[in-house]
C-alpha positions in Angstrom: -6.9 -7.7 -20.1 -3.9 -5.8 -18.6 -3.0 -8.6 -16.2 -2.4 -12.3 -16.8 -3.3 -14.9 -14.2 -0.1 -15.5 -12.1 0.7 -17.4 -8.9 2.1 -14.4 -7.2 1.8 -10.6 -7.6 4.4 -8.3 -5.9 3.7 -4.6 -5.3 6.7 -2.6 -4.0 6.7 1.0 -2.9 3.5 1.8 -4.8 0.5 2.0 -2.5 1.1 5.5 -1.3 1.1 6.8 -4.9 -2.6 6.0 -5.3 -5.8 7.4 -3.9 -8.1 4.9 -2.1 -10.4 4.8 -5.1 -7.5 3.9 -7.5 -6.2 1.3 -5.0 -9.6 -0.5 -5.1 -9.4 -0.6 -8.9 -5.8 -1.8 -8.9 -6.4 -4.5 -6.2 -9.6 -5.7 -7.9 -7.4 -6.6 -10.8 -4.6 -8.0 -8.8 -6.8 -10.2 -6.5 -8.8 -11.4 -9.5 -5.7 -12.6 -11.2 -3.6 -13.9 -8.3 -3.8 -17.7 -7.9 -1.9 -17.9 -4.6 -0.4 -14.8 -3.1 -0.1 -11.0 -3.2 3.0 -9.6 -1.5 3.3 -5.9 -0.7 6.2 -3.9 0.6 5.4 -0.3 1.5 7.3 2.4 3.3 6.1 2.8 6.9 7.6 6.2 7.8 4.1 7.7 8.4 2.8 10.2 10.9 6.1 12.1 11.0 4.4 15.4 11.7 2.4 13.9 14.6 5.4 12.1 16.0 8.1 14.7 15.6 6.3 18.1 15.2 7.7 20.7 12.9 10.9 18.7 12.2 8.7 15.7 11.2 6.6 17.8 8.9 9.8 19.1 7.2 11.1 15.6 6.8 7.7 14.4 5.5 7.7 17.2 3.0 11.2 16.3 1.9 10.2 12.6 1.5 7.2 13.6 -0.6 9.4 15.7 -2.9 12.0 13.0 -3.2 9.3 10.3 -4.0 7.5 12.4 -6.6 7.9 10.5 -9.8 6.4 13.0 -12.2 3.4 10.7 -12.9 2.2 10.2 -9.3 2.3 13.2 -7.0 1.8 12.3 -3.3 -0.7 14.6 -1.8 -0.4 13.1 1.7 1.0 10.0 3.4 -1.5 7.5 4.8 -1.4 7.3 8.6 -0.5 4.1 10.3 -4.2 3.5 11.0 -5.2 4.2 7.4 -2.7 1.7 6.2 -4.0 -0.9 8.7 -7.6 -0.3 7.6 -6.6 -0.6 3.9 -4.9 -3.9 4.5 -7.7 -5.3 6.7 -10.4 -4.3 4.1 -8.2 -5.6 1.2 -8.2 -2.1 -0.2 -12.0 -2.3 -0.5 -11.8 -5.0 -3.1 -14.5 -7.7 -3.0 -12.1 -10.0 -4.9 -9.8 -9.6 -1.8 -12.3 -11.4 0.4 -10.9 -14.7 -0.9 -7.6 -13.9 0.7 -6.4 -14.1 4.3 -3.7 -11.6 5.2 -0.8 -11.0 7.5 1.1 -7.8 7.9 4.0 -6.6 10.0 6.3 -3.7 10.2 9.9 -4.6 9.4 12.4 -1.8 9.9 10.8 1.1 8.2 8.5 -0.9 5.9 5.2 -2.8 6.0 5.4 -6.3 4.7 1.9 -7.6 3.8 1.1 -11.0 2.6 -2.3 -11.9 1.2 -2.8 -15.7 0.7 -5.7 -17.2 -1.2 -7.9 -19.2 1.1 
């Protein structure tokens, strides 16, 4: 077992590095082993191309290059709606159905709290 049972799991600046399929696998493990809460902090500077045209696409490309960590290349940023859907569906994890959630945008980040019911 890669994870030990813990009261709280914290995931920071990681969601956008994974495909939806890998997120399901990761959060199956996290939700299975979280006794009380899962906290996520994720960048919310999405849809730059749609909001700011060519300049936004350039900034988005730059952010992808800066955030590339050799192991996890970012192919694309999730849109705001895709993030919302991922949070609401608990990343597709059946284990996540045991958690209620709250999310909000704070500055340029999403703050998501999943609490075991």
